[in-house]
N, CA and C atoms of all chains as a GROMACS GRO file, in nm:
protein
  627
    1MET      N    1   1.434   9.155  12.477
    1MET     CA    2   1.315   9.183  12.385
    1MET      C    3   1.321   9.106  12.253
    2LEU      N    4   1.440   9.056  12.220
    2LEU     CA    5   1.453   8.990  12.096
    2LEU      C    6   1.350   8.867  12.078
    3PHE      N    7   1.360   8.782  12.192
    3PHE     CA    8   1.276   8.666  12.183
    3PHE      C    9   1.121   8.701  12.186
    4PHE      N   10   1.087   8.787  12.258
    4PHE     CA   11   0.942   8.844  12.254
    4PHE      C   12   0.904   8.884  12.117
    5SER      N   13   0.991   8.962  12.036
    5SER     CA   14   0.948   8.994  11.907
    5SER      C   15   0.959   8.876  11.813
    6TYR      N   16   1.034   8.785  11.846
    6TYR     CA   17   1.064   8.659  11.759
    6TYR      C   18   0.933   8.573  11.779
    7PHE      N   19   0.901   8.556  11.912
    7PHE     CA   20   0.768   8.482  11.931
    7PHE      C   21   0.654   8.544  11.870
    8LYS      N   22   0.648   8.665  11.865
    8LYS     CA   23   0.532   8.740  11.810
    8LYS      C   24   0.512   8.706  11.656
    9GLU      N   25   0.632   8.696  11.604
    9GLU     CA   26   0.629   8.660  11.456
    9GLU      C   27   0.571   8.518  11.425
   10LEU      N   28   0.578   8.434  11.540
   10LEU     CA   29   0.528   8.295  11.506
   10LEU      C   30   0.378   8.287  11.550
   11VAL      N   31   0.304   8.375  11.582
   11VAL     CA   32   0.168   8.367  11.622
   11VAL      C   33   0.096   8.312  11.503
   12GLY      N   34   0.014   8.222  11.541
   12GLY     CA   35  -0.073   8.151  11.423
   12GLY      C   36  -0.015   8.015  11.372
   13LYS      N   37   0.115   8.004  11.424
   13LYS     CA   38   0.182   7.880  11.376
   13LYS      C   39   0.167   7.780  11.486
   14GLU      N   40   0.179   7.638  11.442
   14GLU     CA   41   0.164   7.545  11.546
   14GLU      C   42   0.303   7.509  11.598
   15VAL      N   43   0.296   7.514  11.738
   15VAL     CA   44   0.427   7.475  11.806
   15VAL      C   45   0.387   7.380  11.922
   16THR      N   46   0.500   7.325  11.967
   16THR     CA   47   0.484   7.234  12.084
   16THR      C   48   0.566   7.279  12.194
   17VAL      N   49   0.510   7.297  12.303
   17VAL     CA   50   0.571   7.362  12.417
   17VAL      C   51   0.605   7.251  12.517
   18GLU      N   52   0.734   7.222  12.546
   18GLU     CA   53   0.759   7.127  12.648
   18GLU      C   54   0.789   7.178  12.781
   19LEU      N   55   0.713   7.152  12.882
   19LEU     CA   56   0.725   7.208  13.013
   19LEU      C   57   0.836   7.150  13.098
   20LYS      N   58   0.875   7.204  13.213
   20LYS     CA   59   0.977   7.155  13.304
   20LYS      C   60   0.918   7.038  13.377
   21ASN      N   61   0.795   7.008  13.376
   21ASN     CA   62   0.750   6.878  13.431
   21ASN      C   63   0.725   6.775  13.335
   22ASP      N   64   0.799   6.788  13.205
   22ASP     CA   65   0.797   6.686  13.113
   22ASP      C   66   0.667   6.683  13.021
   23LEU      N   67   0.563   6.754  13.075
   23LEU     CA   68   0.442   6.768  12.987
   23LEU      C   69   0.470   6.845  12.861
   24ALA      N   70   0.433   6.793  12.746
   24ALA     CA   71   0.449   6.860  12.624
   24ALA      C   72   0.312   6.888  12.558
   25ILE      N   73   0.287   7.002  12.520
   25ILE     CA   74   0.159   7.046  12.474
   25ILE      C   75   0.172   7.109  12.327
   26THR      N   76   0.088   7.053  12.229
   26THR     CA   77   0.090   7.121  12.097
   26THR      C   78  -0.026   7.198  12.079
   27GLY      N   79  -0.008   7.311  12.010
   27GLY     CA   80  -0.129   7.404  11.973
   27GLY      C   81  -0.084   7.509  11.890
   28THR      N   82  -0.194   7.588  11.847
   28THR     CA   83  -0.159   7.711  11.758
   28THR      C   84  -0.115   7.826  11.867
   29LEU      N   85  -0.010   7.878  11.825
   29LEU     CA   86   0.021   7.996  11.907
   29LEU      C   87  -0.056   8.126  11.895
   30HIS      N   88  -0.121   8.152  11.994
   30HIS     CA   89  -0.230   8.255  12.007
   30HIS      C   90  -0.149   8.391  12.043
   31SER      N   91  -0.068   8.386  12.149
   31SER     CA   92  -0.021   8.504  12.186
   31SER      C   93   0.100   8.472  12.281
   32VAL      N   94   0.182   8.584  12.294
   32VAL     CA   95   0.295   8.573  12.374
   32VAL      C   96   0.296   8.714  12.459
   33ASP      N   97   0.350   8.719  12.580
   33ASP     CA   98   0.370   8.858  12.639
   33ASP      C   99   0.517   8.880  12.692
   34GLN      N  100   0.541   8.979  12.752
   34GLN     CA  101   0.676   9.028  12.785
   34GLN      C  102   0.741   8.918  12.876
   35TYR      N  103   0.677   8.832  12.958
   35TYR     CA  104   0.732   8.728  13.033
   35TYR      C  105   0.750   8.601  12.956
   36LEU      N  106   0.714   8.614  12.845
   36LEU     CA  107   0.722   8.495  12.746
   36LEU      C  108   0.616   8.381  12.796
   37ASN      N  109   0.508   8.437  12.862
   37ASN     CA  110   0.393   8.356  12.887
   37ASN      C  111   0.344   8.313  12.747
   38ILE      N  112   0.294   8.196  12.731
   38ILE     CA  113   0.247   8.159  12.597
   38ILE      C  114   0.088   8.123  12.612
   39LYS      N  115   0.019   8.166  12.517
   39LYS     CA  116  -0.119   8.116  12.506
   39LYS      C  117  -0.133   8.030  12.380
   40LEU      N  118  -0.188   7.907  12.403
   40LEU     CA  119  -0.209   7.814  12.297
   40LEU      C  120  -0.365   7.782  12.273
   41GLU      N  121  -0.390   7.765  12.140
   41GLU     CA  122  -0.528   7.730  12.115
   41GLU      C  123  -0.526   7.588  12.037
   42ASN      N  124  -0.648   7.525  12.052
   42ASN     CA  125  -0.661   7.386  11.997
   42ASN      C  126  -0.555   7.290  12.053
   43THR      N  127  -0.541   7.295  12.170
   43THR     CA  128  -0.411   7.219  12.223
   43THR      C  129  -0.452   7.075  12.244
   44ARG      N  130  -0.346   6.987  12.223
   44ARG     CA  131  -0.355   6.845  12.259
   44ARG      C  132  -0.214   6.810  12.335
   45VAL      N  133  -0.217   6.738  12.428
   45VAL     CA  134  -0.098   6.688  12.501
   45VAL      C  135  -0.042   6.578  12.424
   46VAL      N  136   0.092   6.589  12.411
   46VAL     CA  137   0.162   6.498  12.329
   46VAL      C  138   0.134   6.343  12.361
   47ASP      N  139   0.149   6.306  12.480
   47ASP     CA  140   0.126   6.169  12.524
   47ASP      C  141  -0.001   6.171  12.607
   48GLU      N  142  -0.122   6.167  12.538
   48GLU     CA  143  -0.247   6.164  12.613
   48GLU      C  144  -0.273   6.052  12.705
   49ALA      N  145  -0.219   5.942  12.667
   49ALA     CA  146  -0.242   5.818  12.754
   49ALA      C  147  -0.167   5.833  12.882
   50LYS      N  148  -0.045   5.895  12.888
   50LYS     CA  149   0.026   5.915  13.016
   50LYS      C  150  -0.020   6.034  13.077
   51TYR      N  151  -0.074   6.133  13.002
   51TYR     CA  152  -0.111   6.262  13.070
   51TYR      C  153  -0.252   6.289  13.035
   52PRO      N  154  -0.350   6.238  13.100
   52PRO     CA  155  -0.495   6.255  13.067
   52PRO      C  156  -0.531   6.389  13.154
   53HIS      N  157  -0.444   6.460  13.214
   53HIS     CA  158  -0.492   6.570  13.296
   53HIS      C  159  -0.543   6.687  13.234
   54MET      N  160  -0.529   6.693  13.107
   54MET     CA  161  -0.574   6.818  13.031
   54MET      C  162  -0.674   6.774  12.918
   55LEU      N  163  -0.741   6.667  12.930
   55LEU     CA  164  -0.821   6.613  12.818
   55LEU      C  165  -0.928   6.704  12.788
   56SER      N  166  -0.986   6.783  12.895
   56SER     CA  167  -1.098   6.872  12.860
   56SER      C  168  -1.057   7.012  12.839
   57VAL      N  169  -0.925   7.040  12.822
   57VAL     CA  170  -0.867   7.180  12.795
   57VAL      C  171  -0.826   7.194  12.646
   58LYS      N  172  -0.886   7.292  12.581
   58LYS     CA  173  -0.847   7.313  12.443
   58LYS      C  174  -0.781   7.443  12.430
   59ASN      N  175  -0.788   7.524  12.520
   59ASN     CA  176  -0.705   7.648  12.507
   59ASN      C  177  -0.630   7.669  12.640
   60CYS      N  178  -0.516   7.713  12.640
   60CYS     CA  179  -0.447   7.716  12.768
   60CYS      C  180  -0.333   7.832  12.758
   61PHE      N  181  -0.302   7.878  12.892
   61PHE     CA  182  -0.214   7.982  12.911
   61PHE      C  183  -0.093   7.922  12.989
   62ILE      N  184   0.034   7.924  12.935
   62ILE     CA  185   0.138   7.856  12.978
   62ILE      C  186   0.233   7.966  13.056
   63ARG      N  187   0.273   7.949  13.166
   63ARG     CA  188   0.350   8.056  13.235
   63ARG      C  189   0.496   8.035  13.187
   64GLY      N  190   0.550   8.142  13.139
   64GLY     CA  191   0.676   8.155  13.080
   64GLY      C  192   0.795   8.078  13.164
   65SER      N  193   0.784   8.094  13.289
   65SER     CA  194   0.880   8.038  13.382
   65SER      C  195   0.879   7.878  13.391
   66VAL      N  196   0.792   7.813  13.340
   66VAL     CA  197   0.788   7.672  13.341
   66VAL      C  198   0.814   7.607  13.204
   67VAL      N  199   0.854   7.689  13.095
   67VAL     CA  200   0.878   7.647  12.973
   67VAL      C  201   1.026   7.590  12.959
   68ARG      N  202   1.040   7.463  12.907
   68ARG     CA  203   1.168   7.409  12.896
   68ARG      C  204   1.206   7.444  12.741
   69TYR      N  205   1.133   7.390  12.649
   69TYR     CA  206   1.157   7.400  12.505
   69TYR      C  207   1.026   7.452  12.447
   70VAL      N  208   1.046   7.523  12.332
   70VAL     CA  209   0.942   7.547  12.234
   70VAL      C  210   0.989   7.484  12.099
   71GLN      N  211   0.912   7.391  12.054
   71GLN     CA  212   0.956   7.332  11.920
   71GLN      C  213   0.879   7.395  11.820
   72LEU      N  214   0.954   7.453  11.722
   72LEU     CA  215   0.907   7.539  11.612
   72LEU      C  216   0.872   7.469  11.484
   73PRO      N  217   0.794   7.524  11.409
   73PRO     CA  218   0.772   7.465  11.275
   73PRO      C  219   0.891   7.483  11.192
   74PRO      N  220   0.918   7.387  11.104
   74PRO     CA  221   1.053   7.393  11.019
   74PRO      C  222   1.064   7.521  10.955
   75ASP      N  223   0.964   7.600  10.904
   75ASP     CA  224   0.979   7.712  10.831
   75ASP      C  225   0.972   7.831  10.948
   76GLY      N  226   0.983   7.806  11.065
   76GLY     CA  227   0.965   7.911  11.166
   76GLY      C  228   1.075   8.004  11.185
   77VAL      N  229   1.199   7.964  11.135
   77VAL     CA  230   1.303   8.046  11.174
   77VAL      C  231   1.392   8.091  11.052
   78ASP      N  232   1.398   8.216  11.033
   78ASP     CA  233   1.487   8.263  10.912
   78ASP      C  234   1.618   8.304  10.969
   79VAL      N  235   1.709   8.211  10.959
   79VAL     CA  236   1.840   8.233  11.048
   79VAL      C  237   1.918   8.351  11.010
   80GLU      N  238   1.901   8.392  10.882
   80GLU     CA  239   1.979   8.521  10.848
   80GLU      C  240   1.921   8.637  10.927
   81ILE      N  241   1.783   8.644  10.925
   81ILE     CA  242   1.715   8.766  10.991
   81ILE      C  243   1.755   8.760  11.141
   82LEU      N  244   1.751   8.645  11.186
   82LEU     CA  245   1.778   8.614  11.336
   82LEU      C  246   1.913   8.656  11.374
   83HIS      N  247   2.009   8.630  11.283
   83HIS     CA  248   2.145   8.663  11.302
   83HIS      C  249   2.166   8.820  11.311
   84ASP      N  250   2.112   8.864  11.214
   84ASP     CA  251   2.113   9.019  11.207
   84ASP      C  252   2.056   9.086  11.335
   85ALA      N  253   1.927   9.037  11.371
   85ALA     CA  254   1.865   9.097  11.494
   85ALA      C  255   1.953   9.075  11.610
   86THR      N  256   2.019   8.958  11.618
   86THR     CA  257   2.100   8.917  11.736
   86THR      C  258   2.221   9.022  11.747
   87ARG      N  259   2.290   9.038  11.633
   87ARG     CA  260   2.390   9.140  11.625
   87ARG      C  261   2.352   9.274  11.677
   88ARG      N  262   2.240   9.308  11.607
   88ARG     CA  263   2.194   9.440  11.650
   88ARG      C  264   2.170   9.462  11.803
   89GLU      N  265   2.094   9.361  11.854
   89GLU     CA  266   2.064   9.365  11.996
   89GLU      C  267   2.194   9.365  12.078
   90ALA      N  268   2.304   9.290  12.034
   90ALA     CA  269   2.434   9.270  12.099
   90ALA      C  270   2.502   9.415  12.111
   91ARG      N  271   2.476   9.486  12.000
   91ARG     CA  272   2.542   9.624  11.982
   91ARG      C  273   2.461   9.727  12.062
   92GLY      N  274   2.342   9.683  12.096
   92GLY     CA  275   2.268   9.772  12.180
   92GLY      C  276   2.194   9.881  12.108
   93THR      N  277   2.171   9.869  11.962
   93THR     CA  278   2.108   9.958  11.889
   93THR      C  279   1.969   9.916  11.852
   94MET      N  280  -0.048   9.848  14.153
   94MET     CA  281  -0.084   9.719  14.069
   94MET      C  282  -0.220   9.682  14.152
   95GLU      N  283  -0.311   9.644  14.063
   95GLU     CA  284  -0.439   9.612  14.088
   95GLU      C  285  -0.481   9.472  14.038
   96PHE      N  286  -0.574   9.412  14.118
   96PHE     CA  287  -0.634   9.285  14.081
   96PHE      C  288  -0.736   9.306  13.968
   97ARG      N  289  -0.746   9.229  13.866
   97ARG     CA  290  -0.845   9.245  13.777
   97ARG      C  291  -0.965   9.176  13.801
   98LYS      N  292  -1.079   9.226  13.787
   98LYS     CA  293  -1.206   9.170  13.813
   98LYS      C  294  -1.297   9.188  13.675
   99GLY      N  295  -1.365   9.073  13.665
   99GLY     CA  296  -1.453   9.080  13.538
   99GLY      C  297  -1.532   9.208  13.507
  100SER      N  298  -1.595   9.252  13.622
  100SER     CA  299  -1.693   9.357  13.600
  100SER      C  300  -1.630   9.491  13.590
  101SER      N  301  -1.529   9.502  13.681
  101SER     CA  302  -1.465   9.635  13.697
  101SER      C  303  -1.318   9.637  13.638
  102LEU      N  304  -1.305   9.620  13.516
  102LEU     CA  305  -1.173   9.629  13.464
  102LEU      C  306  -1.137   9.787  13.432
  103SER      N  307  -1.052   9.830  13.519
  103SER     CA  308  -1.016   9.975  13.519
  103SER      C  309  -0.882  10.013  13.482
  104ILE      N  310  -0.859   9.985  13.360
  104ILE     CA  311  -0.714  10.025  13.311
  104ILE      C  312  -0.742  10.151  13.220
  105SER      N  313  -0.680  10.259  13.264
  105SER     CA  314  -0.700  10.382  13.185
  105SER      C  315  -0.635  10.379  13.050
  106ASP      N  316  -0.513  10.337  13.042
  106ASP     CA  317  -0.447  10.336  12.922
  106ASP      C  318  -0.492  10.232  12.811
  107SER      N  319  -0.554  10.278  12.706
  107SER     CA  320  -0.625  10.200  12.605
  107SER      C  321  -0.523  10.093  12.545
  108SER      N  322  -0.395  10.132  12.525
  108SER     CA  323  -0.297  10.037  12.463
  108SER      C  324  -0.265   9.922  12.558
  109LYS      N  325  -0.254   9.955  12.686
  109LYS     CA  326  -0.239   9.870  12.787
  109LYS      C  327  -0.352   9.759  12.779
  110LYS      N  328  -0.473   9.817  12.779
  110LYS     CA  329  -0.595   9.736  12.778
  110LYS      C  330  -0.595   9.624  12.661
  111GLU      N  331  -0.538   9.686  12.547
  111GLU     CA  332  -0.547   9.601  12.428
  111GLU      C  333  -0.450   9.490  12.444
  112MET      N  334  -0.337   9.522  12.481
  112MET     CA  335  -0.226   9.434  12.520
  112MET      C  336  -0.278   9.340  12.607
  113ALA      N  337  -0.339   9.381  12.715
  113ALA     CA  338  -0.374   9.284  12.819
  113ALA      C  339  -0.493   9.174  12.768
  114SER      N  340  -0.575   9.236  12.690
  114SER     CA  341  -0.682   9.160  12.632
  114SER      C  342  -0.632   9.040  12.537
  115ASP      N  343  -0.508   9.059  12.483
  115ASP     CA  344  -0.450   8.970  12.401
  115ASP      C  345  -0.383   8.863  12.472
  116THR      N  346  -0.316   8.905  12.583
  116THR     CA  347  -0.231   8.801  12.636
  116THR      C  348  -0.272   8.753  12.785
  117GLY      N  349  -0.364   8.852  12.846
  117GLY     CA  350  -0.393   8.814  12.981
  117GLY      C  351  -0.502   8.712  12.995
  118LEU      N  352  -0.566   8.708  13.109
  118LEU     CA  353  -0.657   8.608  13.137
  118LEU      C  354  -0.793   8.668  13.154
  119GLU      N  355  -0.826   8.781  13.111
  119GLU     CA  356  -0.952   8.847  13.118
  119GLU      C  357  -1.067   8.756  13.065
  120LEU      N  358  -1.037   8.699  12.940
  120LEU     CA  359  -1.143   8.622  12.884
  120LEU      C  360  -1.177   8.494  12.961
  121LEU      N  361  -1.101   8.461  13.061
  121LEU     CA  362  -1.142   8.352  13.147
  121LEU      C  363  -1.205   8.365  13.269
  122ILE      N  364  -1.207   8.512  13.298
  122ILE     CA  365  -1.282   8.543  13.417
  122ILE      C  366  -1.425   8.492  13.422
  123GLU      N  367  -1.473   8.441  13.536
  123GLU     CA  368  -1.604   8.379  13.560
  123GLU      C  369  -1.624   8.238  13.477
  124GLN      N  370  -1.499   8.196  13.438
  124GLN     CA  371  -1.511   8.064  13.362
  124GLN      C  372  -1.450   7.958  13.450
  125THR      N  373  -1.478   7.841  13.432
  125THR     CA  374  -1.404   7.714  13.496
  125THR      C  375  -1.288   7.709  13.447
  126ILE      N  376  -1.175   7.699  13.517
  126ILE     CA  377  -1.043   7.680  13.465
  126ILE      C  378  -0.986   7.573  13.539
  127SER      N  379  -0.883   7.511  13.472
  127SER     CA  380  -0.802   7.388  13.532
  127SER      C  381  -0.658   7.454  13.538
  128VAL      N  382  -0.613   7.440  13.669
  128VAL     CA  383  -0.476   7.498  13.693
  128VAL      C  384  -0.379   7.385  13.730
  129ILE      N  385  -0.261   7.380  13.663
  129ILE     CA  386  -0.162   7.286  13.705
  129ILE      C  387  -0.054   7.359  13.771
  130THR      N  388  -0.016   7.322  13.896
  130THR     CA  389   0.076   7.397  13.981
  130THR      C  390   0.216   7.334  13.956
  131ASN      N  391   0.316   7.402  14.007
  131ASN     CA  392   0.456   7.358  14.000
  131ASN      C  393   0.479   7.237  14.073
  132ASP      N  394   0.397   7.203  14.180
  132ASP     CA  395   0.424   7.077  14.249
  132ASP      C  396   0.332   6.971  14.191
  133GLY      N  397   0.281   6.984  14.076
  133GLY     CA  398   0.212   6.895  14.010
  133GLY      C  399   0.061   6.855  14.029
  134ARG      N  400   0.004   6.958  14.112
  134ARG     CA  401  -0.139   6.949  14.141
  134ARG      C  402  -0.219   6.999  14.036
  135ASN      N  403  -0.359   6.944  14.033
  135ASN     CA  404  -0.444   7.002  13.936
  135ASN      C  405  -0.560   7.052  13.998
  136ILE      N  406  -0.585   7.189  14.002
  136ILE     CA  407  -0.698   7.243  14.071
  136ILE      C  408  -0.791   7.304  13.978
  137VAL      N  409  -0.911   7.273  13.994
  137VAL     CA  410  -1.021   7.327  13.906
  137VAL      C  411  -1.128   7.420  13.979
  138GLY      N  412  -1.148   7.530  13.914
  138GLY     CA  413  -1.239   7.626  13.990
  138GLY      C  414  -1.278   7.738  13.896
  139VAL      N  415  -1.357   7.826  13.939
  139VAL     CA  416  -1.419   7.951  13.869
  139VAL      C  417  -1.314   8.056  13.889
  140LEU      N  418  -1.262   8.118  13.784
  140LEU     CA  419  -1.155   8.226  13.794
  140LEU      C  420  -1.231   8.362  13.832
  141LYS      N  421  -1.196   8.402  13.938
  141LYS     CA  422  -1.254   8.539  13.992
  141LYS      C  423  -1.170   8.651  13.972
  142GLY      N  424  -1.043   8.640  13.970
  142GLY     CA  425  -0.953   8.755  13.951
  142GLY      C  426  -0.803   8.701  13.935
  143PHE      N  427  -0.723   8.808  13.877
  143PHE     CA  428  -0.573   8.753  13.868
  143PHE      C  429  -0.497   8.891  13.864
  144ASP      N  430  -0.367   8.876  13.866
  144ASP     CA  431  -0.286   8.999  13.827
  144ASP      C  432  -0.169   8.978  13.746
  145GLN      N  433  -0.083   9.076  13.748
  145GLN     CA  434   0.038   9.060  13.651
  145GLN      C  435   0.132   8.946  13.670
  146ALA      N  436   0.129   8.894  13.801
  146ALA     CA  437   0.219   8.788  13.842
  146ALA      C  438   0.153   8.658  13.842
  147THR      N  439   0.040   8.654  13.774
  147THR     CA  440  -0.053   8.538  13.764
  147THR      C  441  -0.088   8.484  13.887
  148ASN      N  442  -0.108   8.556  13.991
  148ASN     CA  443  -0.172   8.531  14.117
  148ASN      C  444  -0.322   8.506  14.073
  149LEU      N  445  -0.390   8.396  14.128
  149LEU     CA  446  -0.514   8.369  14.082
  149LEU      C  447  -0.616   8.358  14.207
  150ILE      N  448  -0.741   8.406  14.191
  150ILE     CA  449  -0.842   8.380  14.282
  150ILE      C  450  -0.931   8.285  14.220
  151LEU      N  451  -0.954   8.165  14.291
  151LEU     CA  452  -1.046   8.061  14.229
  151LEU      C  453  -1.168   8.031  14.334
  152ASP      N  454  -1.266   8.040  14.276
  152ASP     CA  455  -1.387   8.004  14.360
  152ASP      C  456  -1.448   7.871  14.339
  153GLU      N  457  -1.512   7.817  14.424
  153GLU     CA  458  -1.561   7.674  14.428
  153GLU      C  459  -1.467   7.576  14.369
  154SER      N  460  -1.352   7.588  14.423
  154SER     CA  461  -1.235   7.502  14.364
  154SER      C  462  -1.219   7.376  14.433
  155HIS      N  463  -1.189   7.279  14.342
  155HIS     CA  464  -1.149   7.155  14.397
  155HIS      C  465  -1.018   7.083  14.334
  156GLU      N  466  -0.960   7.015  14.396
  156GLU     CA  467  -0.834   6.943  14.343
  156GLU      C  468  -0.874   6.812  14.298
  157ARG      N  469  -0.816   6.769  14.169
  157ARG     CA  470  -0.830   6.644  14.135
  157ARG      C  471  -0.706   6.565  14.139
  158VAL      N  472  -0.720   6.460  14.220
  158VAL     CA  473  -0.602   6.385  14.263
  158VAL      C  474  -0.587   6.264  14.173
  159TYR      N  475  -0.484   6.249  14.094
  159TYR     CA  476  -0.468   6.142  13.998
  159TYR      C  477  -0.374   6.031  14.070
  160SER      N  478  -0.417   5.913  14.046
  160SER     CA  479  -0.329   5.802  14.082
  160SER      C  480  -0.360   5.680  14.007
  161THR      N  481  -0.257   5.589  14.009
  161THR     CA  482  -0.282   5.471  13.929
  161THR      C  483  -0.355   5.357  14.005
  162LYS      N  484  -0.378   5.372  14.128
  162LYS     CA  485  -0.451   5.280  14.201
  162LYS      C  486  -0.585   5.293  14.199
  163ALA      N  487  -0.653   5.407  14.191
  163ALA     CA  488  -0.788   5.439  14.192
  163ALA      C  489  -0.815   5.553  14.094
  164GLY      N  490  -0.951   5.568  14.059
  164GLY     CA  491  -0.994   5.685  13.978
  164GLY      C  492  -0.951   5.817  14.034
  165VAL      N  493  -0.982   5.916  13.962
  165VAL     CA  494  -0.948   6.052  14.009
  165VAL      C  495  -1.040   6.087  14.131
  166GLU      N  496  -0.968   6.141  14.232
  166GLU     CA  497  -1.043   6.171  14.351
  166GLU      C  498  -1.050   6.322  14.362
  167GLN      N  499  -1.178   6.376  14.390
  167GLN     CA  500  -1.186   6.522  14.404
  167GLN      C  501  -1.209   6.564  14.542
  168LEU      N  502  -1.112   6.660  14.576
  168LEU     CA  503  -1.110   6.725  14.709
  168LEU      C  504  -1.167   6.854  14.711
  169VAL      N  505  -1.256   6.899  14.793
  169VAL     CA  506  -1.317   7.028  14.783
  169VAL      C  507  -1.224   7.121  14.851
  170LEU      N  508  -1.195   7.236  14.785
  170LEU     CA  509  -1.096   7.336  14.846
  170LEU      C  510  -1.190   7.456  14.879
  171GLY      N  511  -1.285   7.504  14.797
  171GLY     CA  512  -1.352   7.624  14.824
  171GLY      C  513  -1.283   7.749  14.753
  172LEU      N  514  -1.294   7.862  14.824
  172LEU     CA  515  -1.224   7.972  14.768
  172LEU      C  516  -1.067   7.979  14.787
  173TYR      N  517  -1.008   7.993  14.673
  173TYR     CA  518  -0.847   7.977  14.691
  173TYR      C  519  -0.776   8.079  14.628
  174ILE      N  520  -0.667   8.117  14.682
  174ILE     CA  521  -0.570   8.216  14.599
  174ILE      C  522  -0.453   8.131  14.583
  175ILE      N  523  -0.403   8.125  14.453
  175ILE     CA  524  -0.276   8.051  14.406
  175ILE      C  525  -0.176   8.154  14.373
  176ARG      N  526  -0.064   8.149  14.437
  176ARG     CA  527   0.035   8.250  14.400
  176ARG      C  528   0.096   8.210  14.273
  177GLY      N  529   0.120   8.322  14.183
  177GLY     CA  530   0.170   8.306  14.060
  177GLY      C  531   0.293   8.218  14.041
  178ASP      N  532   0.395   8.241  14.127
  178ASP     CA  533   0.518   8.166  14.129
  178ASP      C  534   0.487   8.009  14.104
  179ASN      N  535   0.376   7.971  14.176
  179ASN     CA  536   0.360   7.821  14.185
  179ASN      C  537   0.257   7.772  14.072
  180ILE      N  538   0.245   7.850  13.961
  180ILE     CA  539   0.150   7.803  13.852
  180ILE      C  540   0.225   7.768  13.724
  181SER      N  541   0.195   7.655  13.676
  181SER     CA  542   0.256   7.616  13.542
  181SER      C  543   0.157   7.652  13.429
  182VAL      N  544   0.033   7.596  13.440
  182VAL     CA  545  -0.043   7.606  13.314
  182VAL      C  546  -0.192   7.653  13.372
  183VAL      N  547  -0.257   7.733  13.294
  183VAL     CA  548  -0.397   7.776  13.325
  183VAL      C  549  -0.475   7.729  13.201
  184GLY      N  550  -0.564   7.627  13.216
  184GLY     CA  551  -0.640   7.581  13.102
  184GLY      C  552  -0.789   7.624  13.104
  185GLU      N  553  -0.848   7.658  13.000
  185GLU     CA  554  -0.985   7.685  12.997
  185GLU      C  555  -1.055   7.549  12.982
  186LEU      N  556  -1.141   7.529  13.083
  186LEU     CA  557  -1.206   7.384  13.091
  186LEU      C  558  -1.334   7.387  12.998
  187ASP      N  559  -1.329   7.302  12.906
  187ASP     CA  560  -1.447   7.288  12.821
  187ASP      C  561  -1.551   7.202  12.888
  188GLU      N  562  -1.671   7.274  12.939
  188GLU     CA  563  -1.743   7.201  13.028
  188GLU      C  564  -1.812   7.061  12.962
  189GLU      N  565  -1.829   7.082  12.825
  189GLU     CA  566  -1.895   6.970  12.756
  189GLU      C  567  -1.795   6.850  12.759
  190LEU      N  568  -1.671   6.879  12.720
  190LEU     CA  569  -1.575   6.778  12.716
  190LEU      C  570  -1.562   6.712  12.860
  191ASP      N  571  -1.555   6.807  12.955
  191ASP     CA  572  -1.527   6.768  13.096
  191ASP      C  573  -1.638   6.669  13.140
  192SER      N  574  -1.771   6.711  13.100
  192SER     CA  575  -1.874   6.626  13.142
  192SER      C  576  -1.880   6.488  13.085
  193ASN      N  577  -1.810   6.478  12.965
  193ASN     CA  578  -1.802   6.342  12.896
  193ASN      C  579  -1.697   6.265  12.950
  194LEU      N  580  -1.609   6.320  13.041
  194LEU     CA  581  -1.496   6.240  13.115
  194LEU      C  582  -1.552   6.160  13.222
  195ASN      N  583  -1.498   6.030  13.216
  195ASN     CA  584  -1.546   5.947  13.336
  195ASN      C  585  -1.426   5.953  13.431
  196LEU      N  586  -1.426   6.036  13.524
  196LEU     CA  587  -1.320   6.069  13.606
  196LEU      C  588  -1.285   5.952  13.700
  197SER      N  589  -1.393   5.872  13.738
  197SER     CA  590  -1.369   5.755  13.829
  197SER      C  591  -1.304   5.644  13.760
  198SER      N  592  -1.298   5.642  13.626
  198SER     CA  593  -1.211   5.540  13.558
  198SER      C  594  -1.099   5.583  13.506
  199LEU      N  595  -1.059   5.708  13.530
  199LEU     CA  596  -0.939   5.758  13.466
  199LEU      C  597  -0.819   5.743  13.565
  200ARG      N  598  -0.715   5.670  13.520
  200ARG     CA  599  -0.597   5.645  13.607
  200ARG      C  600  -0.474   5.695  13.533
  201ALA      N  601  -0.392   5.762  13.619
  201ALA     CA  602  -0.270   5.801  13.564
  201ALA      C  603  -0.164   5.850  13.676
  202HIS      N  604  -0.044   5.842  13.643
  202HIS     CA  605   0.046   5.897  13.756
  202HIS      C  606   0.020   6.045  13.775
  203PRO      N  607   0.045   6.093  13.896
  203PRO     CA  608   0.047   6.235  13.936
  203PRO      C  609   0.142   6.304  13.839
  204LEU      N  610   0.114   6.417  13.790
  204LEU     CA  611   0.211   6.502  13.712
  204LEU      C  612   0.340   6.519  13.809
  205LYS      N  613   0.452   6.526  13.735
  205LYS     CA  614   0.583   6.548  13.803
  205LYS      C  615   0.583   6.695  13.849
  206PRO      N  616   0.659   6.742  13.958
  206PRO     CA  617   0.675   6.869  14.007
  206PRO      C  618   0.761   6.940  13.886
  207VAL      N  619   0.770   7.066  13.888
  207VAL     CA  620   0.849   7.129  13.787
  207VAL      C  621   0.992   7.139  13.851
  208GLY      N  622   1.087   7.064  13.798
  208GLY     CA  623   1.218   7.054  13.856
  208GLY      C  624   1.302   7.158  13.791
  209HIS      N  625   1.420   7.195  13.847
  209HIS     CA  626   1.506   7.300  13.801
  209HIS      C  627   1.645   7.247  13.779
   0.00000   0.00000   0.00000
């Protein structure tokens, strides 16, 4: 649940999601669910010349199971808070 | 577990409903969507229904086959169910942007399959 909560904090920020098929999509994080499925708004594909497959898509739903990386905004992670949350989760409290 | 349909959304629990409307595909029902599958195919059609596992029902669907040798070829598929396991991306197709695309002159490598 930690990452679910973490991603919920990032809603509204711009992220780049790299998929396991090497496609990378940048957009504003609209929502995340329990499976870490991600919805992005105002999307653009990182290399549009190579991947014109989504030129007419501006909002999309990405299945959590195909996400390889999520690139976060530089101010997207408060390491101290994340450390504490991780310890708490590890203790199971 | 039930399939969601545009007209008869029947979830009793209101909190569940709120959650689903935030993250689910309700808003895309009856809209034209573009699906990228795990094997790299691109299928475009009208979303008729879906469920928790992202299984989709698409009507009037067609596959867009990308190649570097010729423009995009469209294969008619009709009514299709796509199993959620096999889905990578579900995109809302902007009809205006799409009608401005000249598919016959668009050349690209097909998308890679999702490798593990």
